[in-house]
DOVEXTOR-495811 format. One line per 10 residues: their letters; for each residue x, y, z of N, C-alpha, C. Coordinates in steps of 0.05 Angstrom, whole numbers. Atoms other than C-alpha are relative to their C-alpha. Example, Ala and Ser with C-alpha at 12.3 -4.5 7.8 and 13.67 -1.06 7.14 Angstrom:
residues 2
as) 18:-24:0:246:-90:156:18:24:0  -16:-24:-1:273:-21:143:-15:22:14;
END
This chain:
residues 272
mtaaadlvpl) 9:-24:-14:3031:340:1736:25:16:8  -23:-17:-7:3078:399:1747:0:4:30  -2:-4:-29:3104:402:1817:-2:29:7  3:-27:-8:3087:464:1855:27:15:3  -27:-12:-3:3161:476:1868:10:11:-27  -9:-9:26:3170:484:1793:-13:26:-9  15:-24:8:3122:543:1791:12:26:10  -11:-23:-12:3165:590:1831:29:4:-8  -29:-4:6:3231:623:1810:15:1:26  -14:2:-25:3274:601:1868:24:19:0;
ptresampdi) -24:-16:-2:3331:644:1894:24:-16:-11  -25:14:8:3399:628:1864:17:-5:24  -18:6:-23:3454:599:1907:16:24:8  -14:-24:-7:3488:666:1903:-17:19:17  18:-17:-16:3427:701:1934:-23:-17:10  19:20:-9:3391:646:1971:-21:11:19  19:-10:-20:3354:691:2020:-24:14:-14  24:-13:11:3282:708:2000:-8:24:16  5:-23:-16:3282:779:2027:-26:14:-8  26:-14:5:3224:829:2026:-2:8:-30;
awngkvwgen) 0:-8:28:3244:855:1957:-6:-24:-18  5:24:16:3246:784:1929:-29:-8:2  28:8:-3:3178:767:1958:-19:19:-14  17:-19:14:3147:831:1932:0:-3:-30  -3:2:29:3174:821:1862:-12:-27:-10  9:26:8:3159:746:1858:-30:-2:1  29:5:-4:3088:745:1886:-17:23:-11  15:-23:10:3068:814:1863:3:6:-29  -5:-7:28:3098:817:1794:6:-25:-18  -9:22:17:3131:753:1768:-19:-24:-1;
ynwpdggeew) 16:24:-2:3085:698:1791:-28:6:-11  26:-7:13:3021:694:1748:-24:-14:13  23:12:-15:2978:654:1798:-18:-15:-20  15:13:21:2955:605:1744:-27:-11:8  25:10:-9:2900:576:1787:-8:13:27  8:-15:-24:2892:629:1841:11:-11:26  -12:13:-24:2937:590:1889:-7:-29:3  8:28:-2:2901:524:1880:23:-19:-8  -22:17:9:2963:497:1846:18:-9:23  -16:7:-23:2997:496:1914:-13:-21:18;
saawggseaq) 14:20:-16:2944:449:1942:-4:-26:-15  4:24:16:2950:396:1888:6:-26:15  -7:24:-14:2983:346:1934:-22:-10:19  22:8:-18:2921:346:1978:-26:-5:-16  24:3:16:2871:344:1921:-16:26:-2  13:-26:1:2855:419:1924:-1:13:28  0:-15:-25:2849:473:1977:-22:-8:19  22:9:-18:2782:448:2003:9:-25:15  -9:24:-14:2812:380:2018:23:6:19  -22:-7:-18:2875:411:2048:-11:14:25;
wfgslyprlh) 11:-15:-23:2834:458:2092:-14:-19:19  16:17:-18:2785:407:2120:14:-25:9  -13:24:-7:2832:348:2119:26:4:16  -26:-4:-13:2897:380:2144:0:24:19  -2:-25:-16:2890:452:2169:-22:2:21  22:-4:-19:2821:455:2201:2:-18:25  -2:16:-25:2833:396:2248:20:11:20  -19:-12:-18:2892:435:2276:-11:27:11  9:-27:-6:2852:500:2280:-28:2:12  28:-2:-5:2781:481:2298:-7:11:27;
rwlparrile) 6:-11:-27:2787:501:2371:-2:31:-1  -1:-30:1:2795:574:2348:-20:11:-20  19:-9:20:2742:577:2294:-28:-11:5  -1:-28:10:2694:610:2284:11:19:20  -11:-21:-17:2723:674:2312:-14:26:-6  13:-26:5:2696:744:2320:16:16:-20  -17:-15:19:2755:778:2285:24:-17:-8  -23:15:10:2808:746:2241:18:18:-16  -21:-13:16:2873:774:2214:15:-21:-15  -16:18:16:2906:739:2156:24:15:-11;
iapghgrwtk) -25:-13:10:2978:756:2137:7:-14:-26  -7:10:27:2995:748:2063:-20:-19:-11  20:18:10:2930:719:2036:4:-8:-29  -4:7:28:2956:718:1964:-25:6:-16  25:-4:15:2896:708:1919:-24:-12:14  24:7:-16:2851:683:1975:-5:-30:2  4:29:-2:2863:608:1976:-12:-8:27  11:7:-26:2850:605:2051:-20:21:9  18:-21:-7:2812:670:2056:-29:-9:-3  28:8:5:2750:638:2027:-12:-17:23;
flvtacdeyl) 9:14:-23:2746:594:2088:-1:18:25  -1:-17:-23:2764:648:2138:-22:21:1  20:-21:0:2715:701:2116:-28:-10:8  26:12:-8:2656:654:2128:1:-9:29  -3:9:-27:2682:639:2198:5:23:20  -4:-23:-18:2683:709:2228:-20:22:-6  17:-24:3:2645:774:2237:16:22:-14  -18:-20:13:2705:817:2215:25:-13:-8  -24:12:12:2763:798:2171:18:22:-11  -20:-18:11:2827:836:2154:22:-16:-12;
gidlaescva) -23:13:14:2878:812:2102:21:21:-7  -22:-19:5:2946:846:2097:21:-14:-16  -19:13:19:2993:831:2039:20:21:-11  -22:-16:11:3059:858:2013:-6:8:-29  4:-3:29:3037:851:1940:-26:15:-6  24:-15:7:2989:904:1914:-18:-15:-18  17:16:19:2966:857:1859:-16:-21:15  15:19:-16:2946:806:1912:-23:13:15  21:-15:-13:2907:858:1950:-23:6:-19  21:-6:20:2871:878:1887:-16:-25:-8;
acrarfagat) 13:25:7:2856:806:1869:-20:-9:22  18:7:-22:2826:793:1938:-24:19:2  22:-19:-2:2785:857:1938:-21:-7:-22  19:7:21:2754:835:1872:-14:-26:6  12:26:-5:2744:763:1892:-20:0:23  18:0:-23:2711:779:1959:-15:27:3  15:-26:0:2675:843:1939:-27:-2:14  26:3:-12:2610:814:1964:1:-4:30  -3:4:-29:2638:802:2034:6:27:13  -4:-27:-10:2626:870:2065:15:2:26;
hahfinndgq) -14:0:-25:2658:850:2130:30:-6:-3  -28:7:5:2725:834:2096:14:24:-13  -15:-23:10:2778:886:2083:29:-9:-6  -27:7:8:2846:881:2048:17:24:-2  -18:-23:-2:2906:926:2059:27:-8:-9  -28:4:9:2975:932:2027:18:10:22  -20:-10:-19:3035:936:2074:28:-2:-11  -28:0:9:3111:939:2071:13:-27:4  -12:27:-4:3121:865:2087:11:-5:27  -10:4:-27:3138:876:2160:-15:15:21;
slhdapdgsf) 15:-15:-19:3088:922:2192:-30:-8:0  29:5:-4:3018:907:2220:-13:25:12  10:-25:-12:3006:980:2237:-29:5:-5  28:-5:7:2938:981:2203:-20:-18:14  17:18:-16:2911:925:2247:-1:10:29  2:-11:-28:2884:951:2314:10:-20:21  -10:17:-22:2917:925:2377:-23:-12:16  19:13:-18:2881:876:2422:-27:-7:-12  26:3:13:2827:861:2370:-5:-27:-12  4:24:16:2838:794:2336:0:-26:17;
dfifsfdslv) 2:26:-14:2815:727:2363:16:-21:-13  -16:20:15:2853:689:2309:16:15:-21  -19:-10:21:2914:708:2267:11:-24:-15  -6:24:17:2930:662:2209:19:8:-23  -17:-3:25:2985:656:2156:10:-28:-7  -9:26:9:2997:593:2116:11:1:-28  -13:1:26:3044:580:2057:9:27:-10  -9:-27:8:3068:652:2058:25:7:16  -22:-7:-17:3114:666:2117:23:-20:-1  -23:19:5:3156:605:2097:21:14:-16;
haerdvlery) -18:-15:16:3188:655:2050:12:24:14  -9:-22:-15:3204:704:2105:26:-7:15  -25:4:-16:3273:711:2137:-4:9:29  2:-5:-29:3288:721:2210:-7:29:6  5:-28:-6:3287:797:2207:-29:7:-2  29:-5:3:3215:797:2182:-16:-11:23  15:13:-22:3190:748:2234:6:13:27  -6:-15:-25:3226:786:2289:-16:25:3  17:-23:-1:3184:845:2270:-30:-8:3  28:8:1:3119:808:2257:-10:-12:26;
ipqmlqklap) 10:15:-23:3114:762:2318:-7:17:24  9:-17:-22:3115:816:2372:-25:15:-7  24:-14:8:3063:854:2332:-25:-18:1  22:19:-1:3019:792:2326:-10:-2:29  8:3:-28:3020:785:2402:-15:26:9  14:-24:-7:2999:858:2408:-28:2:-12  26:-1:14:2942:848:2359:-21:-19:11  18:20:-11:2912:789:2396:-19:11:21  20:-6:-21:2848:798:2435:5:-20:23  -3:19:-22:2844:765:2504:-10:-28:-9;
ggvafihhsn) 7:27:7:2844:690:2493:6:-7:-29  -5:5:28:2865:697:2420:26:-16:-5  -23:16:7:2916:654:2384:9:8:-29  -11:-4:27:2962:661:2323:10:-27:-9  -9:25:13:2978:604:2275:16:8:-25  -16:-7:23:3036:613:2227:16:-24:-10  -15:20:14:3070:568:2177:26:14:-9  -25:-13:5:3144:584:2171:22:-20:-6  -23:16:7:3212:558:2150:12:-14:24  -17:13:-19:3254:508:2188:27:-6:-13;
llalmgpgge) -24:6:16:3311:511:2138:26:3:15  -24:-5:-15:3362:538:2187:9:-25:14  -7:25:-14:3359:472:2225:12:-21:-18  -11:20:19:3380:434:2162:24:10:-15  -24:-11:14:3438:478:2140:24:-17:4  -24:16:-2:3503:443:2125:21:12:19  -21:-10:-19:3566:451:2168:13:26:-9  -11:-25:10:3590:507:2123:-21:22:-4  22:-19:3:3523:543:2126:-14:-1:-27  13:2:26:3502:518:2058:-28:-12:3;
pptvlgqgrg) 27:11:-2:3427:504:2047:-1:-27:-14  4:26:15:3400:437:2023:0:4:-30  -3:-1:29:3406:421:1949:-23:15:-13  23:-12:12:3335:443:1934:-4:30:8  1:-28:-10:3348:511:1968:-26:5:16  23:-3:-17:3286:497:2010:-24:14:-14  22:-12:15:3239:522:1954:-5:29:9  3:-29:-7:3252:595:1971:-5:4:30  5:-3:-28:3248:582:2046:20:19:13  -18:-17:-15:3278:631:2096:23:-17:11;
stvsaatvaa) -23:16:-8:3348:605:2109:10:8:28  -8:-9:-26:3355:643:2175:-21:-6:21  23:6:-18:3292:613:2207:-1:-30:6  6:27:-8:3279:549:2245:-22:0:20  20:2:-21:3227:523:2293:10:11:26  -12:-9:-25:3274:538:2350:1:31:1  -2:-29:0:3286:610:2329:-28:13:2  27:-11:-2:3211:623:2321:-10:-3:29  8:4:-28:3197:593:2390:14:21:18  -15:-20:-16:3251:640:2418:-12:28:-5;
mveaggglvl) 12:-26:6:3219:700:2382:-26:3:15  26:-2:-14:3151:684:2412:5:6:29  -6:-4:-29:3181:679:2482:11:28:5  -12:-27:-3:3222:743:2472:-22:22:-3  22:-19:4:3158:779:2450:-21:-1:23  18:2:-22:3124:759:2515:-23:-20:-5  21:20:7:3084:702:2483:7:-28:10  -3:28:-9:3075:628:2496:-6:-18:-24  5:20:20:3082:572:2445:-20:-20:11  20:20:-8:3021:527:2449:7:-27:-12;
vqevidwlnt) -8:24:14:3039:476:2396:18:8:-23  -18:-4:23:3097:474:2347:5:-27:-13  -2:25:15:3099:421:2293:20:3:-24  -19:0:22:3159:410:2247:-9:-21:-20  12:18:20:3138:379:2181:17:-2:-25  -11:4:27:3162:350:2116:-17:16:-20  15:-15:20:3142:392:2056:5:-10:-28  -2:10:27:3129:362:1988:23:-19:-4  -21:21:1:3178:306:2005:28:11:-5  -27:-11:3:3238:353:2006:14:2:27;
gmidamttfg) -13:-1:-26:3254:344:2079:-16:17:20  14:-14:-22:3234:375:2146:6:30:-1  -7:-28:5:3240:445:2118:-19:20:11  21:-19:-9:3177:475:2149:-8:-6:29  12:4:-26:3142:484:2215:-25:17:2  24:-15:-6:3075:508:2241:0:6:30  -1:-8:-28:3073:547:2306:-26:14:8  24:-12:-11:3010:563:2346:8:13:27  -9:-14:-25:3021:615:2401:-21:20:9  17:-20:-12:2985:663:2447:14:14:22;
rpqdfpghtp) -12:-14:-22:2995:702:2510:-2:-17:25  -1:18:-24:3015:667:2575:-23:3:19  22:-5:-19:2961:700:2616:-26:-13:-9  25:13:10:2908:668:2571:1:-30:2  -3:29:-1:2936:598:2579:17:-8:24  -16:5:-24:2959:592:2651:5:-30:4  -8:27:-5:2997:528:2666:5:-17:-24  -4:16:25:3003:507:2593:30:-4:-4  -27:7:8:3067:471:2574:2:-2:-30  -2:2:29:3089:481:2501:4:-28:-9;
vhltnprfme) -2:26:12:3081:420:2458:16:2:-26  -16:-1:24:3134:407:2405:-1:-28:-14  4:25:15:3120:355:2351:19:-1:-24  -14:4:25:3161:326:2294:-17:-19:-16  18:16:16:3118:300:2238:12:-5:-28  -12:6:26:3157:268:2180:-20:-13:-19  20:13:17:3092:238:2153:-21:20:-11  19:-21:8:3058:304:2135:-9:-4:-29  7:4:27:3060:289:2061:-14:-27:-5  15:25:1:3037:217:2072:-29:5:6;
qaalirefqs) 27:-8:-7:2976:247:2105:-13:15:-23  11:-15:23:2967:293:2045:-9:-20:-21  7:20:20:2967:233:1999:-26:-15:7  24:13:-9:2914:198:2041:-25:18:-3  22:-20:3:2871:261:2042:-8:1:-30  5:-2:28:2877:266:1966:-15:-25:-10  12:25:9:2858:193:1956:-28:-3:9  26:6:-11:2798:189:2001:-20:22:-3  20:-21:5:2767:257:1989:-10:2:-28  6:-3:28:2766:250:1914:-29:-9:-7;
pygrlprqpq) 27:7:7:2700:211:1907:-21:19:11  19:-18:-13:2665:258:1955:2:28:-12  -4:-27:12:2695:321:1924:-13:3:-27  12:-2:26:2664:304:1857:-31:1:1  29:0:-2:2593:301:1884:-10:29:-3  11:-27:4:2550:361:1863:-11:10:26  10:-13:-25:2532:410:1918:-29:10:-6  28:-7:4:2457:418:1924:-6:25:16  8:-24:-15:2426:485:1945:-16:-8:24  13:7:-25:2401:486:2016:-18:24:9;
nv) 18:-21:-12:2342:524:2047:5:1:29  -7:-4:-28:2365:551:2113:-19:20:13;
END
């Protein structure tokens, strides 16, 4: 089986930073999305297994939600779960081809809308409107300058009591003494981003980290993190929880192993 890391043209060591231009070209032009993004969930046994076995247990307190904003949905790998969990959905993506693919895929979901942006602005999302903001397996390729723009905007877009959940790089925490990245170049991860810098961005934007989890990714090291945050006034007295989870991929292997027999069962139509 081809590793997901082999499907992406990684930055060279001479230009290791995946900037906005790199992201736009790779995901909008160069990458052919051979299985609509499912190829990135192979370690879990598919996106359904990854969603219900890994992501949803971390998110279930916030779903369903009235309004959901997804940043960088790609070809809709997670969108298919989000659109059924809300009354209004907005997906914003840097790549025009991804926006077009999602519009076609979810044409029947009249409450879902997809918009192209410049990779750093959420101007088209109304302030104070979203109960849940989500981005997974996308902002890991964003550098610090992008997240410094996005995070304060996410806080502005949240409705009272709303939360944001983002998956991002932790590569900066693993850089060598001379500033060199790990041998694998972090699979195109942002080299100026770490869990600590994101937590600082949330605080600087007037937000509050609820839970932050540093994780191993595809057995290449603790190169990623997931941060859930909101507004302090909505979570009075909450103390941020910081977790280190080096067994994230072990959990993926267990999910893949035990969901397989159930995932092959045919789905019967239901009369509701």
